[in-house]
N, C-alpha and C positions, 0 to 999 in steps of 0.2 A: 791671654796675650793675642793681639792681633797677629794673622799671619804676613808674612813678607814676601812679595812678588819679586821674583828675579827674573828679567827678561832673558828668554831662552837664547835669543840670537847671540847675546854677549858671550855665551859658553861656548862658543864656536869660534870666537875672534883668534886665540892664540893658537889654535890648530891651522889656520889659514896661512897663507903667504905673509911675510912680514910687510909691515905698513908703516910711514913715518911718525904716524899718530894713531892711537885708535882707544876707543871706551872701554875701561875695565872696571869691575866692581871694587868698592871702597871698605865693602864690609860693615857700611853704617847705613841705617834708614834716612830716606829723605826727611826735612826738618820744616817746620812753619813755626811763626809765632803763637803763643799760648792767650794772646788777649790784643784788643785793638790799642794803639797808641798814636798820637798826632803832634806834628807840629807846625809853626807857622813862622814866616819869614819874608824876605824880599830876594827877588830875583836879581842875580848878579849883574846880568847884561840888560835884561827888560827893566829892571827897577821896579816891577809890580809885585805887590805882595801875594802871596798864596799859602793854603793850608794843605798839608800832606797828611793823610791818614795812611797808617800801615795796617793791614787785615790779614788775618790768617787765609791760607788757600789751601786746596785739597792737596796730596800727592799726585805729582804728573802735571801739575798746571804750571809750575816753574814762576817766575817773576814778572808781573805785568803791570802795566800803568792803566788807569782808566780816568778818564778825563770828565770834569764835571758838565752837566747839561744831558748829553744824549748817551752818556759814559761809554765812549767809544773805549776799545781797548787797544792797547799797543804792547806788545810782548817784548819784554827787553833783552832781544835778541840782535846779532850783529846784522840780521837781514833787513833791520828796521833803521839801521843806522844812515842818517843823510848827512853829507859834507856841511861842517859849520866851522865858524872860528873861534878858536878858545876855548872850547866844549866839547860835550859828546851830545848830540841831539837823535831823538827815535822820532820816526814819523811812520803814519799807516793812514793812506789817504791823505783826508784833508786835516787828520788830527796830527798834533805835533806836540812834542815835549823837550825841553831843552836842559843842559847842565845837569844831567843825570848821574855823572860818573861819580861823584862823592857818595849820594845814597847807595849806588850799588856796591861801590867800593865796601861800605860798611856791611850791607847785606851779605856779600860774598866772605869777607872778612870775619863776619860772625856767625855764617853758616847757615843762612836763611835761604834755603833754597826755594820755598814757594811762598808767594805773598803777592797780595793784590794791593797797588799804591794808588789810593785816590788823591786827584789834585783839584782844587777848586780855587778860582781866584784869579788863576793865571795859566800860562803853558810852559813854565819854567820852574823847577825844584828850586826851593829857597836854597840860598848859601849859607844862613846861619852865620857861623864864626869863619867858614874859609875852609873848613878841615870837615873831617867825618866824625869828630868826637861826638857831637851832641845826637848824631843818628845811632852810634853806637849805644849812647845811654838810653835812648829811646826804645831800642832792640832789649835792650838788659831790663828796661821797664816793664816791657810786654812779655818776656819770657819766651822760651822755646819749648817744643814739643815735636815728638814725632808727627809728621804728615801722612794721612791715611786718604785714600781715593774714595770715590762714592759708594763703595762696598764695604768702608770700614778696613780695608788692607793696606799695611804699609808697603813702599815702593823702595826697592834698592837703590841707594846712591851711586852712581856712574862717576868717573873723573876720566878726563884725557890724559893719556899718557904719551910723552913722546919717547920714540924710539932711535931716532935718526936727526943729525943738526940740521936746524931750520931757521931760515932767517928773512927779511925783508929790510932793504934799505933804500934811502933817498940823499944823494951827494956823501957827506961824512956823518949821517944820522942812521942807526939802524935798531932793529928788535930781534934778537935771537933765541933759540931754544936748545938745548943741548940736554941728551938723555941723563937722568939723576934718579936715584931711587927716592928722594923725596923733593919737596919743592923749595929752591934757593932763587932769591931774586936778587940781582945785581944792576944798579943803575948809575950812570954818568951823567951829570951835566956841564956845561960850560959856557958859562955869561962872562965873557972877558970885557964887556961894555960896563959890568959893573963888579968891580975887582971885589967888593963885600961879599959877594956870592961868588965870583970866579968859577974854576973847576972843582967839582965835588964828586966823590964816589961813595956808593954805600952797597954793602951786600949783607943779607941776612937770611934766615930759615924762618919763614913764617909757619910754624910748626903747630902752633895753636892761638886761639882766640885772643887769649891774653897780649901775646906778643903784639899782634894787630893792633888792639885797642890801646895798649900803653906806648908802643913804639911807632906806628905809624899813623892811625885815625887822628891825633891831636896837632899833626902837620898841616899849617894852612896855607892856602894858596898864595902867589907871591907875584908881584909886578915890579917893573921899572919906572920910577917919578916920570922920567923924561918921555916916555910912551904913551902916559895916560891922557893927555889930551887928544893924539892922534888916533888912540882907541876910541874915546868919546864921540869924536867927530864923525864916526862912522857906524855909530849907534851902539855901541859895545860897553860893556863896564857901568851902565848907566845905575846899577845900585850897588856900586864898589865903593868901599870907604876903608879906614884905618881899622875898623871894626870887624871886618871880614876878609882884609887881606895884609899881609906883610909888604911893605913898601921899600924900595930899595932905590936910592939914589946914586947914579952912575958916579958923582964927586963926593957926596957927603956921606955915604952909607945909607944904613938903616935908620929910617925916620920913625918908626915906631916900634921901637925896642921894648921889651927884650925878647929873642926869639926863644920857642919851647924847646929848640934843639941846635946845635952848633950847625948842623946839616939839614935843617927844616926844609928849605927849598928842594933838596933832593929825596927828602923823605916824602914830601907832598907828590912829587913825579912818580914815586913807587904807589903811592896812595890811587892816583889816577891810572895807573897801568893794571891794578888789580882790579878797578871798576871798569875799565875797558876789556879786559880779557874776560870778565863775568858775563859780557854778551856772548860768549861760545856757550854759555851754558843754554838748554833746552829742556824742556820737561822735568824740570827739576834737580837735574844733575849739575854737577860742580862744572864751574866755568872756569877755574884757574888751573892750567896744564900742570901735573906732576913732571917737572923737568928744572934745569939750571935756566932761569930766563934772564937774559943780559941785553941791556939796552942802554944807547947812548944817545943824547941830543935829540930824542924823540919827543912827539907829541901825540896830540888825540890821533889826528890824522894816521900816523903812521902804527900806532896802537890799533886803531880799526884795522887797517889793511894787513897787519900781522894776524890778527882774530879772523879776518875774513880768509885767508891762506890756511888757517887750522881748520876751519869750518869745510872748505873744500876738500881738504884731505880726508877729514872723518867721513864726510858723505860719500867718497869715491870709496873708502874703505868698506863702508858699511853695503853699498852695492856689491862689493865684491863678497863679502860677507855670506849676504842673502844669495847671490848667484850660486856660491858654492855650497851653501846649505839644500838647495833645489836639486842640484845635481848630485849631489851625496846625501839622500834622505837618511842614511845611518849614522852620518858622521856625529 
């Protein structure tokens, strides 16, 4: 059986002064895909067709995109997020990949810690049916296995743990996290301009992959019919259709029912939040914080801002840990 590597610096974290958030061991090894799988489709905003291949990656490599041509790689981390409308976009130099959130949500929700994502034919991940369901099915088709580094050793999987209340906000929108022994997610939306959506709240415990795959992954993206024209005029949702989104009219309600869930729009926001928080992950560790996560009327920009805030706190804590370890070598 392969040996498992446990980072020595992590063992000192709990002995140090308290921090709002810190990396802690999950007791599980990092995972990757057991085989290669691919899916093709149209980009929601670009309207351009692309093929995505998911390939196994070594322990510690994390999740990253590789773009066809010169195969420039872009790590799926918060450091590479750039401002974009209605989606999450990653950039490294001149290389860019958009609408990554649904795929990343499926990878995080399914426990794929290390993966190479090759994209050919465009610079946007295909929207497929507007949810993460087909990505989850692709992951299940490939299967999972323990990831090993280039010496054949497994690496222990860490998770960010929240110890103090944390939040970011803008006007009446916010994302917050509160200490909790396990992951709980609560999300609220309010689309008063579309009474069929209205105000919705959802709270659940994504304690296993089954809950994610059955209760969150099938929830499709949604839009307001009266806003479609203006969005297309500025170059967005060029590939959008009733086949990859649920569309709601302010006056007539849903134009392409049935919904998969009564609160499908709210569930899709949870799906997006999981994808955006996955960007906290680095080196094959878990991105989703162990906390009670609470969001209201948030979007990708606020999700990213909160994820960046957590990253800053983790970096600060790790620096403190390293300094303390150097000061007290016998600790």
